[in-house]
N, C-alpha and C positions, 0 to 999 in steps of 0.2 A: 641438312646438318652434315658437316664433314668432321670425322673423328680420325685421329692418327694414334697408333699404338704399335707396340712390338710384341711378338710372341714366337714361341718355337713350335706352335701347332695352330695354324690358321683356322682350320675347320673347327677345332675345339673352341677356339676363341670366339668365333662368330656364334656358335651354338650357345656358349656361355652368356654372351651379351643378350641374345634373343630369349634366354630363360630368365633374364633380369638379374643375372649373377655377375655381370661384367662391371664396368666402371659406373659410378654414380651418374656421370654425364649421359650415358646411353640408356639408362633405366627408364627414363621418361620419354625416350624418343624411339621406341620400338616399332616395328622390327628394324634391325640394322641389316645392311647389305654390303658385302665386300665388293668394292668397285676398282681397287688398285692394290697391288702389293709389290714389294721388292724383297729379294733374298740376300742374306749376308752370312758369312762364315762365322763371325763372332758376335756376341751380344754387344760388345763395345761398338762395333761398326753399325749395328742396327740402331742402337740408341743415338749415335751421332747423326745418322740419317733422319731418325724420328725428329730430333731437335731441329734439323735444317728444314724439314717439311713444316713443322709447327711455326716456324718463323716466316713462312711464305704467306702472301696475301691469298684471299679466297680465290681470286681469279687465277693466280699462278697454280694453286692446287687443282683447280678445274682443268687447266691446260695439261697438267701432269696426268690427271685421270683420263682425259680423252686421248692421250698418247698411247695407251695400252691397247693391244690387240684383243678383241673379245674372246677368241678361242683360248688364250692363255688363262683367263679367269675361269672359263667353263671347266677346264681341266682341274683346277684347284678346288673350286666350290663343289663340283659334282663328284669329286673323288677320282 
């Protein structure tokens, strides 16, 4: 499963999804795991990028995910 969304608190969002309090889409697909993220200054920019990603094919999304350096995610997820 690939899920795309925006938030102003990544760690809280992942925890919320894993407690079944996130989107309806993720409730039946637990646990969720953060595998990619981007940061933006404004909500408008984040929502624009979310839309772009949602328009991508699954293969394009997988290419995007594999482009991230593992240490970048570890910093965010582990705090």
